[in-house]
All heavy atoms as an XYZ file, in Angstrom:
910
protein
N     -42.181    -24.397    -24.615
C     -41.392    -23.189    -24.729
C     -40.244    -23.426    -25.686
O     -39.740    -24.546    -25.799
C     -40.793    -22.819    -23.362
C     -41.806    -22.351    -22.360
S     -42.105    -20.619    -22.647
C     -43.682    -20.469    -21.976
N     -39.788    -22.422    -26.312
C     -38.726    -22.520    -27.326
C     -37.353    -22.553    -26.674
O     -37.169    -22.249    -25.504
N     -36.412    -22.935    -27.427
C     -35.029    -23.023    -26.961
C     -34.451    -21.616    -26.855
O     -34.759    -20.733    -27.643
C     -34.213    -23.852    -27.957
O     -32.848    -23.769    -27.621
N     -33.634    -21.437    -25.822
C     -33.025    -20.125    -25.610
C     -31.606    -20.097    -26.159
O     -30.785    -19.328    -25.724
C     -32.987    -19.800    -24.121
C     -34.365    -19.559    -23.552
C     -34.279    -19.095    -22.132
C     -35.633    -18.822    -21.567
N     -35.574    -18.331    -20.220
N     -31.295    -20.952    -27.078
C     -29.968    -20.990    -27.661
C     -29.711    -19.704    -28.411
O     -30.570    -19.246    -29.184
C     -29.789    -22.199    -28.566
N     -28.530    -19.146    -28.222
C     -28.177    -17.912    -28.926
C     -27.626    -18.258    -30.286
O     -26.875    -19.205    -30.457
C     -27.129    -17.130    -28.129
C     -27.646    -16.596    -26.825
C     -26.581    -15.791    -26.147
C     -27.086    -15.255    -24.822
N     -26.040    -14.521    -24.113
N     -27.986    -17.445    -31.247
C     -27.421    -17.613    -32.574
C     -26.049    -16.919    -32.610
O     -25.897    -15.841    -32.040
C     -28.325    -17.010    -33.628
C     -29.605    -17.751    -33.809
C     -30.372    -17.161    -34.958
C     -31.657    -17.933    -35.190
N     -32.421    -17.403    -36.317
N     -25.085    -17.580    -33.215
C     -23.773    -16.986    -33.349
C     -23.818    -15.845    -34.333
O     -24.362    -15.988    -35.425
C     -22.745    -18.007    -33.806
C     -22.251    -18.880    -32.722
C     -21.076    -19.684    -33.254
N     -20.368    -20.310    -32.165
C     -19.267    -19.811    -31.626
N     -18.733    -18.724    -32.068
N     -18.694    -20.447    -30.631
N     -23.241    -14.738    -33.949
C     -23.147    -13.607    -34.837
C     -21.825    -13.722    -35.575
O     -20.774    -13.886    -34.983
C     -23.187    -12.277    -34.058
C     -23.014    -11.089    -34.962
C     -24.478    -12.167    -33.279
N     -21.897    -13.683    -36.850
C     -20.688    -13.780    -37.655
C     -20.113    -12.374    -37.808
O     -20.759    -11.475    -38.360
C     -20.980    -14.404    -39.031
C     -19.724    -14.451    -39.881
C     -21.604    -15.780    -38.855
N     -18.928    -12.182    -37.289
C     -18.272    -10.907    -37.358
C     -17.579    -10.740    -38.700
O     -17.075    -11.723    -39.253
C     -17.262    -10.734    -36.215
C     -17.830    -10.782    -34.809
C     -16.706    -10.766    -33.786
C     -18.772     -9.621    -34.571
N     -17.525     -9.532    -39.188
C     -16.788     -9.337    -40.445
C     -15.296     -9.597    -40.199
O     -14.794     -9.457    -39.106
C     -17.054     -7.872    -40.789
C     -17.466     -7.225    -39.533
C     -18.078     -8.296    -38.661
N     -14.631     -9.979    -41.221
C     -13.193    -10.228    -41.086
C     -12.474     -8.925    -40.842
O     -12.934     -7.844    -41.221
C     -12.626    -10.903    -42.358
O     -12.888    -10.025    -43.446
C     -13.263    -12.253    -42.617
N     -11.331     -9.042    -40.168
C     -10.555     -7.842    -39.881
C      -9.984     -7.276    -41.155
O      -9.571     -8.024    -42.030
C      -9.391     -8.197    -38.946
C      -9.813     -8.452    -37.541
C      -8.597     -8.630    -36.690
N      -8.974     -8.871    -35.316
C      -8.137     -9.074    -34.321
N      -6.849     -9.094    -34.557
N      -8.578     -9.272    -33.124
N      -9.898     -5.963    -41.175
C      -9.258     -5.369    -42.356
C      -7.748     -5.618    -42.294
O      -7.194     -5.845    -41.233
C      -9.593     -3.880    -42.227
C      -9.864     -3.662    -40.776
C     -10.424     -4.967    -40.254
N      -7.137     -5.531    -43.418
C      -5.679     -5.715    -43.473
C      -5.030     -4.527    -42.761
O      -5.549     -3.417    -42.770
C      -5.235     -5.784    -44.929
N      -3.878     -4.758    -42.099
C      -3.203     -3.647    -41.444
C      -2.774     -2.598    -42.471
O      -2.571     -2.912    -43.635
C      -1.984     -4.291    -40.767
C      -1.888     -5.667    -41.317
C      -3.199     -6.022    -41.949
N      -2.645     -1.371    -42.049
C      -2.297     -0.322    -43.017
C      -0.873     -0.516    -43.537
O      -0.008     -1.033    -42.853
C      -2.416      0.972    -42.203
C      -2.267      0.556    -40.790
C      -2.807     -0.837    -40.703
N      -0.687     -0.054    -44.716
C       0.657     -0.119    -45.307
C       1.500      1.032    -44.756
O       0.974      1.965    -44.148
C       0.567     -0.015    -46.848
O       0.052      1.282    -47.147
C      -0.296     -1.107    -47.439
N       2.774      0.961    -45.012
C       3.666      2.032    -44.557
C       3.266      3.348    -45.185
O       3.250      4.386    -44.516
C       5.143      1.673    -44.893
C       6.074      2.820    -44.574
C       5.572      0.419    -44.150
N       2.911      3.317    -46.429
C       2.510      4.543    -47.110
C       1.249      5.161    -46.471
O       1.165      6.362    -46.285
C       2.219      4.281    -48.613
C       3.438      3.934    -49.439
C       3.845      2.477    -49.283
O       2.997      1.625    -48.928
O       5.020      2.179    -49.499
N       0.297      4.296    -46.104
C      -0.914      4.801    -45.443
C      -0.592      5.408    -44.084
O      -1.158      6.443    -43.683
C      -1.940      3.675    -45.301
C      -2.551      3.211    -46.611
C      -3.396      1.973    -46.435
O      -3.091      1.087    -45.624
N      -4.466      1.887    -47.226
N       0.284      4.772    -43.342
C       0.673      5.286    -42.022
C       1.362      6.646    -42.195
O       1.037      7.619    -41.476
C       1.596      4.294    -41.282
C       0.829      3.033    -40.951
C       2.160      4.933    -40.004
C       1.697      1.904    -40.389
N       2.306      6.738    -43.117
C       3.009      7.998    -43.351
C       2.037      9.091    -43.775
O       2.163     10.253    -43.355
C       4.106      7.816    -44.383
C       5.298      6.983    -43.925
C       6.261      6.751    -45.091
C       6.000      7.650    -42.768
N       1.063      8.767    -44.600
C       0.065      9.726    -45.031
C      -0.743     10.231    -43.826
O      -0.997     11.435    -43.698
C      -0.872      9.065    -46.061
C      -1.909     10.010    -46.622
C      -2.838      9.283    -47.626
O      -2.405      8.315    -48.239
O      -4.003      9.727    -47.712
N      -1.107      9.345    -42.925
C      -1.870      9.742    -41.741
C      -1.015     10.670    -40.848
O      -1.515     11.648    -40.318
C      -2.290      8.526    -40.930
C      -3.456      7.783    -41.557
O      -4.101      8.362    -42.475
O      -3.722      6.647    -41.130
N       0.247     10.333    -40.691
C       1.128     11.144    -39.841
C       1.321     12.518    -40.452
O       1.256     13.524    -39.743
C       2.488     10.418    -39.633
C       3.498     11.341    -38.963
C       2.298      9.167    -38.811
N       1.549     12.555    -41.740
C       1.738     13.851    -42.408
C       0.482     14.694    -42.359
O       0.540     15.916    -42.313
C       2.184     13.632    -43.854
C       3.603     13.142    -43.988
C       4.015     13.047    -45.446
N       5.236     12.283    -45.544
C       5.359     11.104    -46.165
N       4.320     10.588    -46.800
N       6.508     10.476    -46.186
N      -0.671     14.057    -42.398
C      -1.938     14.801    -42.419
C      -2.416     15.181    -41.032
O      -3.404     15.906    -40.895
N      -1.732     14.733    -39.981
C      -2.184     15.044    -38.609
C      -1.850     16.485    -38.255
O      -0.865     17.057    -38.717
C      -1.496     14.103    -37.631
N      -2.707     17.068    -37.441
C      -2.480     18.447    -36.990
C      -1.302     18.490    -36.029
O      -0.982     17.517    -35.338
C      -3.738     18.956    -36.306
N      -0.652     19.631    -35.948
C       0.533     19.788    -35.083
C       0.137     19.665    -33.607
O       0.954     19.240    -32.772
C       1.181     21.133    -35.339
N      -1.101     20.005    -33.270
C      -1.540     19.920    -31.875
C      -2.242     18.624    -31.557
O      -2.927     18.501    -30.537
C      -2.416     21.125    -31.531
C      -3.692     21.150    -32.376
O      -3.741     20.435    -33.396
O      -4.637     21.882    -31.995
N      -2.072     17.607    -32.405
C      -2.647     16.300    -32.168
C      -2.131     15.774    -30.825
O      -0.932     15.800    -30.576
C      -2.244     15.334    -33.295
C      -2.982     14.022    -33.202
O      -2.874     13.352    -32.161
O      -3.669     13.653    -34.190
N      -3.016     15.305    -29.922
C      -2.590     14.861    -28.583
C      -1.507     13.794    -28.627
O      -0.642     13.770    -27.761
C      -3.883     14.328    -27.933
C      -4.973     14.998    -28.693
C      -4.458     15.249    -30.058
N      -1.549     12.923    -29.597
C      -0.542     11.858    -29.661
C       0.835     12.460    -29.832
O       1.793     12.105    -29.146
C      -0.848     10.860    -30.795
C       0.297      9.904    -31.013
C      -2.121     10.119    -30.511
N       0.956     13.429    -30.736
C       2.254     14.012    -31.009
C       2.715     14.937    -29.903
O       3.920     15.012    -29.595
C       2.236     14.715    -32.361
C       1.919     13.777    -33.484
C       0.772     13.929    -34.219
C       2.762     12.736    -33.773
C       0.464     13.038    -35.245
C       2.486     11.854    -34.788
C       1.330     11.979    -35.535
N       1.810     15.658    -29.284
C       2.230     16.562    -28.201
C       2.672     15.743    -26.985
O       3.617     16.104    -26.308
C       1.110     17.544    -27.819
O      -0.054     16.800    -27.488
C       0.822     18.496    -28.942
N       2.003     14.619    -26.725
C       2.400     13.751    -25.618
C       3.758     13.148    -25.891
O       4.621     13.121    -25.021
C       1.363     12.655    -25.376
O       0.101     13.250    -25.139
C       1.734     11.794    -24.209
N       3.952     12.640    -27.087
C       5.243     12.051    -27.453
C       6.338     13.086    -27.403
O       7.464     12.785    -27.003
C       5.166     11.391    -28.823
C       4.268     10.174    -28.948
C       4.205      9.701    -30.407
C       4.754      9.047    -28.054
N       6.053     14.304    -27.816
C       7.064     15.355    -27.799
C       7.504     15.662    -26.368
O       8.685     15.884    -26.103
C       6.537     16.613    -28.478
N       6.559     15.650    -25.441
C       6.925     15.890    -24.034
C       7.802     14.776    -23.479
O       8.727     15.020    -22.728
C       5.661     16.035    -23.181
C       4.814     17.281    -23.438
C       3.543     17.241    -22.605
C       5.615     18.528    -23.117
N       7.519     13.551    -23.868
C       8.308     12.426    -23.390
C       9.706     12.431    -23.969
O      10.671     12.080    -23.324
C       7.618     11.095    -23.730
C       6.350     10.845    -22.958
C       5.664      9.551    -23.395
O       6.158      8.879    -24.322
O       4.607      9.247    -22.813
N       9.825     12.828    -25.230
C      11.104     12.784    -25.924
C      11.940     14.036    -25.734
O      13.083     14.059    -26.153
C      10.880     12.546    -27.435
C      10.304     11.171    -27.724
O      10.429     10.300    -26.846
O       9.720     10.979    -28.797
N      11.356     15.061    -25.156
C      12.085     16.320    -25.017
C      13.298     16.109    -24.130
O      13.219     15.528    -23.069
C      11.175     17.377    -24.419
N      14.473     16.583    -24.576
C      15.670     16.441    -23.757
C      15.555     17.319    -22.518
O      14.943     18.399    -22.563
C      16.797     16.903    -24.664
C      16.134     17.772    -25.668
C      14.732     17.274    -25.831
N      16.100     16.855    -21.454
C      16.063     17.618    -20.213
C      16.915     18.850    -20.380
O      18.063     18.768    -20.837
C      16.574     16.775    -19.053
N      16.373     20.018    -20.057
C      17.153     21.228    -20.204
C      18.327     21.213    -19.240
O      18.229     20.727    -18.125
C      16.168     22.366    -19.876
C      14.987     21.722    -19.249
C      15.034     20.268    -19.591
N      19.434     21.745    -19.716
C      20.620     21.763    -18.849
C      20.902     23.218    -18.508
O      20.615     24.146    -19.244
C      21.829     21.157    -19.584
O      22.012     21.873    -20.797
C      21.608     19.710    -19.877
N      21.539     23.377    -17.382
C      21.872     24.713    -16.930
C      22.004     24.712    -15.424
O      21.673     23.761    -14.728
N      22.499     25.795    -14.905
C      22.768     25.897    -13.467
C      21.500     25.808    -12.645
O      21.418     25.123    -11.655
C      23.514     27.203    -13.166
C      23.876     27.331    -11.731
C      25.088     28.243    -11.578
N      25.429     28.456    -10.186
C      26.096     27.583     -9.459
N      26.475     26.460     -9.962
N      26.385     27.859     -8.191
N      20.438     26.481    -13.107
C      19.167     26.474    -12.355
C      18.609     25.047    -12.301
O      18.123     24.616    -11.275
C      18.177     27.413    -12.984
N      18.697     24.340    -13.417
C      18.195     22.963    -13.440
C      19.028     22.067    -12.539
O      18.475     21.205    -11.859
C      18.185     22.422    -14.876
C      17.139     23.106    -15.730
O      16.110     23.528    -15.183
O      17.369     23.231    -16.946
N      20.315     22.259    -12.544
C      21.191     21.446    -11.683
C      20.861     21.728    -10.216
O      20.807     20.799     -9.383
C      22.650     21.764    -11.972
N      20.599     22.979     -9.892
C      20.236     23.329     -8.514
C      18.884     22.717     -8.154
O      18.694     22.238     -7.035
C      20.206     24.856     -8.346
C      21.594     25.487     -8.378
C      21.541     26.993     -8.355
O      20.428     27.573     -8.304
O      22.615     27.623     -8.407
N      17.945     22.762     -9.093
C      16.634     22.165     -8.848
C      16.753     20.661     -8.625
O      16.136     20.105     -7.730
C      15.689     22.423    -10.024
C      15.244     23.884    -10.104
O      15.441     24.621     -9.125
O      14.710     24.268    -11.166
N      17.598     20.029     -9.459
C      17.791     18.575     -9.313
C      18.460     18.270     -7.970
O      18.089     17.311     -7.300
C      18.631     18.035    -10.456
C      17.891     18.007    -11.764
C      18.768     17.545    -12.922
O      19.982     17.380    -12.758
N      18.182     17.356    -14.082
N      19.415     19.085     -7.581
C      20.108     18.868     -6.299
C      19.118     19.086     -5.151
O      19.102     18.315     -4.177
C      21.296     19.820     -6.167
C      22.095     19.632     -4.899
C      22.712     18.244     -4.770
O      23.040     17.623     -5.813
O      22.871     17.771     -3.644
N      18.269     20.108     -5.247
C      17.265     20.358     -4.205
C      16.298     19.184     -4.138
O      15.900     18.768     -3.048
C      16.543     21.665     -4.502
N      15.898     18.647     -5.297
C      14.979     17.503     -5.303
C      15.653     16.286     -4.679
O      15.022     15.563     -3.910
C      14.546     17.216     -6.747
C      13.618     16.035     -6.881
C      12.259     16.222     -6.229
O      11.936     17.329     -5.784
O      11.513     15.231     -6.154
N      16.921     16.068     -5.015
C      17.651     14.934     -4.430
C      17.720     15.087     -2.898
O      17.516     14.120     -2.166
C      19.066     14.834     -4.999
C      19.123     14.127     -6.296
C      20.577     13.823     -6.678
N      20.722     14.010     -8.078
C      21.407     14.980     -8.686
N      22.080     15.845     -7.978
N      21.433     15.063     -9.983
N      18.020     16.304     -2.447
C      18.118     16.551     -0.996
C      16.766     16.320     -0.322
O      16.677     15.721      0.744
C      18.602     17.977     -0.736
C      18.744     18.337      0.703
C      19.801     17.515      1.451
O      20.724     16.962      0.824
O      19.677     17.389      2.675
N      15.712     16.793     -0.988
C      14.356     16.605     -0.430
C      14.034     15.114     -0.317
O      13.554     14.653      0.715
C      13.318     17.314     -1.299
C      11.908     17.282     -0.734
C      10.891     17.819     -1.716
N      10.688     16.964     -2.866
C       9.962     15.820     -2.827
N       9.393     15.435     -1.715
N       9.829     15.086     -3.915
N      14.334     14.363     -1.361
C      14.073     12.915     -1.333
C      14.928     12.226     -0.294
O      14.493     11.312      0.394
C      14.313     12.307     -2.711
C      13.293     12.686     -3.785
C      13.729     12.174     -5.146
C      11.933     12.169     -3.429
N      16.176     12.664     -0.146
C      17.060     12.098      0.873
C      16.502     12.329      2.262
O      16.433     11.408      3.085
C      18.476     12.683      0.737
C      19.383     12.282      1.842
C      19.917     10.984      1.895
C      19.728     13.168      2.847
C      20.755     10.593      2.929
C      20.551     12.784      3.890
C      21.067     11.510      3.916
O      21.890     11.137      4.940
N      16.086     13.562      2.523
C      15.540     13.876      3.845
C      14.245     13.114      4.090
O      13.979     12.633      5.194
C      15.326     15.395      4.001
C      16.591     16.193      4.036
C      17.493     15.797      5.179
O      17.068     15.368      6.239
N      18.810     15.931      4.940
N      13.429     12.990      3.048
C      12.185     12.221      3.166
C      12.511     10.747      3.488
O      11.856     10.132      4.334
C      11.397     12.333      1.881
C      10.032     11.705      1.915
C       9.280     11.896      0.602
O       9.843     12.326     -0.417
N       7.995     11.578      0.608
N      13.516     10.224      2.822
C      13.923      8.831      3.091
C      14.431      8.673      4.528
O      14.118      7.702      5.200
C      15.022      8.395      2.110
O      14.553      8.436      0.794
N      15.218      9.622      4.977
C      15.738      9.555      6.363
C      14.568      9.591      7.361
O      14.559      8.847      8.341
C      16.686     10.731      6.634
C      18.074     10.534      6.059
C      18.959     11.661      6.508
N      18.900     11.794      7.954
C      19.931     11.832      8.763
N      21.140     11.741      8.248
N      19.806     11.972     10.060
N      13.619     10.462      7.105
C      12.450     10.550      7.992
C      11.692      9.234      8.007
O      11.289      8.738      9.068
C      11.520     11.675      7.524
O      12.267     12.895      7.492
C      10.314     11.823      8.419
N      11.545      8.632      6.839
C      10.860      7.333      6.735
C      11.622      6.275      7.526
O      11.019      5.502      8.283
C      10.710      6.911      5.289
C      10.245      5.508      5.108
C       8.914      5.171      5.273
C      11.137      4.459      4.831
C       8.472      3.865      5.156
C      10.711      3.152      4.711
C       9.387      2.862      4.863
O       8.960      1.584      4.759
N      12.925      6.199      7.342
C      13.732      5.171      8.031
C      13.640      5.363      9.535
O      13.448      4.403     10.291
C      15.181      5.203      7.529
C      16.090      4.365      8.410
C      15.257      4.721      6.097
N      13.740      6.608      9.978
C      13.659      6.891     11.413
C      12.280      6.502     11.970
O      12.182      5.855     13.012
C      13.919      8.379     11.669
O      15.210      8.715     11.165
C      13.873      8.697     13.160
N      11.236      6.868     11.255
C       9.885      6.502     11.702
C       9.703      4.995     11.706
O       9.094      4.424     12.637
C       8.844      7.160     10.807
N      10.250      4.317     10.725
C      10.149      2.860     10.643
C      10.866      2.211     11.821
O      10.339      1.275     12.441
C      10.695      2.362      9.323
C      10.332      0.929      9.032
O       9.382      0.413      9.585
N      11.081      0.293      8.165
N      12.036      2.718     12.144
C      12.776      2.172     13.302
C      11.989      2.384     14.597
O      11.908      1.489     15.442
C      14.155      2.814     13.393
C      15.102      2.359     12.313
C      16.397      3.157     12.301
O      16.485      4.232     12.847
N      17.406      2.586     11.628
N      11.421      3.578     14.752
C      10.615      3.847     15.943
C       9.413      2.921     16.037
O       9.059      2.428     17.114
C      10.183      5.310     15.983
C      11.274      6.269     16.331
C      10.812      7.665     16.755
N       9.511      8.037     16.335
C       9.230      8.968     15.418
N      10.186      9.599     14.801
N       7.971      9.285     15.118
N       8.782      2.679     14.903
C       7.621      1.774     14.895
C       8.030      0.357     15.271
O       7.317     -0.355     16.004
C       6.939      1.782     13.530
C       6.084      3.003     13.210
C       5.661      2.982     11.759
C       4.879      3.061     14.123
N       9.177     -0.082     14.762
C       9.661     -1.432     15.124
C       9.964     -1.520     16.618
O       9.627     -2.512     17.262
C      10.876     -1.797     14.291
C      10.538     -2.078     12.840
C      11.770     -2.367     11.993
O      12.899     -2.198     12.423
N      11.538     -2.830     10.778
N      10.591     -0.480     17.154
C      10.868     -0.476     18.599
C       9.575     -0.474     19.394
O       9.436     -1.169     20.396
C      11.732      0.742     18.975
C      13.144      0.667     18.474
C      13.922      1.960     18.697
O      13.335      2.989     19.040
N      15.222      1.921     18.479
N       8.611      0.315     18.956
C       7.332      0.368     19.664
C       6.643     -0.986     19.598
O       6.031     -1.429     20.573
C       6.437      1.456     19.031
N       6.738     -1.673     18.454
C       6.143     -2.994     18.344
C       6.785     -3.969     19.307
O       6.092     -4.765     19.965
N       8.101     -3.931     19.425
C       8.815     -4.791     20.367
C       8.406     -4.484     21.804
O       8.139     -5.402     22.580
C      10.342     -4.616     20.208
O      10.685     -4.912     18.852
C      11.103     -5.516     21.126
N       8.316     -3.194     22.128
C       7.888     -2.815     23.484
C       6.446     -3.244     23.765
O       6.148     -3.701     24.873
C       8.035     -1.295     23.648
C       9.468     -0.840     23.695
C       9.600      0.678     23.744
O       8.606      1.372     24.068
O      10.710      1.168     23.433
N       5.591     -3.116     22.780
C       4.187     -3.573     22.967
C       4.116     -5.071     23.175
O       3.320     -5.546     24.013
C       3.342     -3.171     21.757
C       2.928     -1.693     21.711
C       2.271     -1.374     20.388
C       2.008     -1.347     22.851
N       4.919     -5.850     22.463
C       4.929     -7.286     22.654
C       5.406     -7.636     24.061
O       4.827     -8.502     24.730
C       5.813     -7.963     21.626
C       5.227     -7.989     20.224
C       6.187     -8.575     19.207
O       7.381     -8.655     19.440
N       5.636     -8.975     18.052
N       6.454     -6.936     24.526
C       6.967     -7.178     25.878
C       5.905     -6.799     26.919
O       5.628     -7.572     27.858
C       8.244     -6.364     26.124
C       8.863     -6.576     27.491
C       9.972     -5.589     27.784
N       9.625     -4.183     27.548
C       8.875     -3.448     28.340
N       8.328     -3.980     29.429
N       8.637     -2.176     28.079
N       5.254     -5.653     26.738
C       4.214     -5.224     27.684
C       3.024     -6.190     27.672
O       2.451     -6.480     28.716
C       3.737     -3.812     27.344
N       2.700     -6.708     26.505
C       1.594     -7.665     26.388
C       1.929     -8.941     27.178
O       1.081     -9.471     27.893
C       1.354     -7.977     24.922
S      -0.059     -9.063     24.646
N       3.178     -9.427     27.049
C       3.577    -10.616     27.794
C       3.530    -10.337     29.302
O       3.111    -11.195     30.091
C       5.020    -11.025     27.381
C       5.108    -11.588     25.983
C       4.291    -12.854     25.844
O       4.139    -13.648     26.747
N       3.748    -13.061     24.641
N       3.964     -9.155     29.709
C       3.930     -8.791     31.132
C       2.461     -8.776     31.616
O       2.172     -9.257     32.713
C       4.573     -7.429     31.361
C       6.064     -7.453     31.272
C       6.694     -6.080     31.510
O       5.968     -5.150     31.927
O       7.892     -5.950     31.279
N       1.583     -8.213     30.826
C       0.168     -8.155     31.228
C      -0.442     -9.557     31.315
O      -1.216     -9.840     32.222
C      -0.627     -7.288     30.234
C      -0.448     -5.780     30.385
C      -1.145     -5.062     29.231
C      -0.988     -5.314     31.723
N      -0.071    -10.431     30.362
C      -0.564    -11.798     30.442
C      -0.048    -12.490     31.705
O      -0.805    -13.204     32.394
C      -0.146    -12.589     29.213
C      -0.929    -12.230     27.980
C      -0.584    -13.114     26.820
N      -1.356    -12.736     25.651
C      -0.873    -12.633     24.430
N       0.395    -12.863     24.201
N      -1.667    -12.264     23.444
N       1.219    -12.275     32.018
C       1.785    -12.853     33.241
C       1.096    -12.298     34.477
O       0.768    -13.043     35.412
N       0.850    -10.985     34.493
C       0.163    -10.371     35.624
C      -1.254    -10.902     35.756
O      -1.745    -11.146     36.869
C       0.160     -8.853     35.487
N      -1.914    -11.113     34.620
C      -3.276    -11.651     34.649
C      -3.299    -13.079     35.208
O      -4.174    -13.436     36.004
N      -2.326    -13.878     34.772
C      -2.235    -15.258     35.295
C      -1.956    -15.246     36.795
O      -2.539    -16.016     37.556
C      -1.153    -16.032     34.551
N      -1.040    -14.348     37.227
C      -0.715    -14.209     38.661
C      -1.963    -13.802     39.435
O      -2.246    -14.340     40.510
C       0.387    -13.173     38.835
C       0.744    -12.851     40.255
C       1.681    -13.875     40.858
O       2.383    -14.555     40.117
N       1.683    -13.966     42.158
N      -2.732    -12.859     38.912
C      -3.954    -12.410     39.568
C      -4.950    -13.556     39.692
O      -5.594    -13.706     40.745
C      -4.553    -11.243     38.795
C      -5.815    -10.627     39.360
C      -5.571    -10.044     40.744
C      -6.318     -9.532     38.436
N      -5.103    -14.348     38.624
C      -6.000    -15.501     38.698
C      -5.585    -16.466     39.784
O      -6.428    -16.951     40.549
C      -6.001    -16.229     37.339
C      -6.709    -15.484     36.221
C      -8.208    -15.431     36.376
O      -8.792    -16.364     36.973
O      -8.812    -14.437     35.918
N      -4.290    -16.755     39.892
C      -3.796    -17.659     40.927
C      -4.068    -17.114     42.327
O      -4.532    -17.828     43.217
C      -2.294    -17.934     40.754
C      -1.971    -18.827     39.570
C      -0.514    -19.272     39.590
N       0.423    -18.159     39.485
C       0.882    -17.659     38.349
N       0.474    -18.156     37.204
N       1.737    -16.657     38.369
N      -3.801    -15.824     42.513
C      -4.028    -15.222     43.817
C      -5.524    -15.195     44.163
O      -5.880    -15.379     45.327
C      -3.427    -13.811     43.847
C      -1.903    -13.833     43.839
C      -1.278    -12.445     43.757
O      -2.043    -11.435     43.777
O      -0.056    -12.357     43.697
N      -6.375    -14.951     43.162
C      -7.818    -14.974     43.437
C      -8.257    -16.385     43.845
O      -9.087    -16.527     44.760
C      -8.586    -14.513     42.194
C      -8.496    -13.023     41.966
S      -9.246    -12.424     40.406
C     -10.782    -13.253     40.321
N      -7.704    -17.405     43.192
C      -8.038    -18.776     43.571
C      -7.591    -19.067     44.995
O      -8.301    -19.712     45.767
C      -7.385    -19.775     42.588
C      -8.050    -19.758     41.243
O      -9.207    -19.275     41.129
O      -7.429    -20.232     40.277
N      -6.406    -18.584     45.383
C      -5.912    -18.779     46.751
C      -6.825    -18.100     47.766
O      -7.161    -18.681     48.816
C      -4.497    -18.237     46.900
C      -3.435    -19.032     46.190
C      -2.070    -18.386     46.261
O      -1.867    -17.450     47.069
O      -1.186    -18.834     45.496
N      -7.260    -16.854     47.447
C      -8.144    -16.132     48.357
C      -9.468    -16.857     48.487
O     -10.006    -17.004     49.604
C      -8.355    -14.679     47.860
C      -9.481    -13.991     48.610
C      -7.055    -13.888     47.969
N     -10.008    -17.385     47.389
C     -11.252    -18.140     47.443
C     -11.104    -19.374     48.308
O     -12.009    -19.709     49.085
C     -11.703    -18.541     46.026
C     -12.223    -17.381     45.209
C     -12.588    -17.867     43.824
C     -13.013    -16.711     42.926
N     -13.293    -17.162     41.562
N      -9.991    -20.055     48.160
C      -9.794    -21.285     48.948
C      -9.664    -20.983     50.439
O     -10.124    -21.739     51.277
C      -8.535    -22.021     48.463
C      -8.712    -22.672     47.107
C      -7.432    -23.288     46.598
O      -6.397    -23.228     47.257
N      -7.481    -23.859     45.401
N      -9.065    -19.841     50.768
C      -8.897    -19.510     52.183
C     -10.216    -19.009     52.769
O     -10.582    -19.375     53.873
C      -7.780    -18.421     52.324
C      -7.764    -17.860     53.730
C      -6.439    -19.012     51.958
N     -10.928    -18.181     52.064
C     -12.141    -17.568     52.630
C     -13.340    -18.496     52.594
O     -14.157    -18.479     53.494
C     -12.489    -16.275     51.882
O     -12.648    -16.544     50.508
C     -11.450    -15.215     52.100
N     -13.480    -19.336     51.593
C     -14.650    -20.184     51.494
C     -14.706    -21.239     52.595
O     -15.764    -21.386     53.234
C     -14.738    -20.837     50.096
C     -15.094    -19.874     48.943
C     -15.102    -20.630     47.628
C     -16.446    -19.247     49.207
N     -13.654    -21.967     52.897
C     -13.767    -22.952     53.970
C     -14.053    -22.308     55.331
O     -14.851    -22.815     56.115
C     -12.399    -23.639     53.988
C     -11.876    -23.491     52.594
C     -12.406    -22.157     52.133
N     -13.438    -21.152     55.624
C     -13.696    -20.511     56.896
C     -15.125    -19.954     56.959
O     -15.752    -19.957     57.998
C     -12.676    -19.436     57.177
O     -12.748    -18.431     56.174
N     -15.657    -19.507     55.851
C     -17.032    -18.986     55.799
C     -18.017    -20.123     55.996
O     -19.043    -19.983     56.676
C     -17.296    -18.275     54.488
N     -17.727    -21.323     55.435
C     -18.617    -22.466     55.580
C     -18.594    -22.965     57.017
O     -19.632    -23.341     57.566
C     -18.188    -23.587     54.631
C     -18.487    -23.273     53.178
C     -17.953    -24.361     52.249
O     -17.248    -25.268     52.683
N     -18.296    -24.226     50.973
N     -17.435    -22.956     57.671
C     -17.330    -23.418     59.058
C     -18.088    -22.480     59.967
O     -18.738    -22.931     60.922
C     -15.873    -23.530     59.460
N     -18.020    -21.197     59.716
C     -18.712    -20.235     60.576
C     -20.211    -20.338     60.426
O     -20.958    -20.194     61.371
C     -18.242    -18.822     60.227
N     -20.707    -20.649     59.261
C     -22.146    -20.714     59.051
C     -22.727    -22.005     59.582
O     -23.894    -22.084     59.924
C     -22.476    -20.530     57.564
O     -21.973    -21.620     56.828
N     -21.932    -23.068     59.661
C     -22.459    -24.321     60.144
C     -22.479    -24.394     61.672
O     -23.063    -25.261     62.238
C     -21.645    -25.506     59.577
O     -20.305    -25.432     60.049
N     -21.784    -23.534     62.351
C     -21.649    -23.579     63.796
C     -22.662    -22.924     64.574
O     -23.694    -22.892     64.922
């Protein structure tokens, strides 16, 4: 069988980067609705100022503040619930161990008396 060695493909060399003149020509020749320029225009647009915008910003700040307060309160409740669950878990483990000990005591008391009654 023949060798499965791959032959290296020789890629063409990279073209030289465009000159400043070429870049400017491309920019000047681009349509006004070119997605690159409309996206950049939205990012660079100054934030409109005015009373309505200030009120909107204040309302947004208040909404975020209330959302943060709700988050903090819920987080505190979850931490308290976690602490309570850990405490309850320890209590249940203790109760389970106590139950095991009491069951062993009951077995020790009932088994010898049951054996004595059956042998008599």
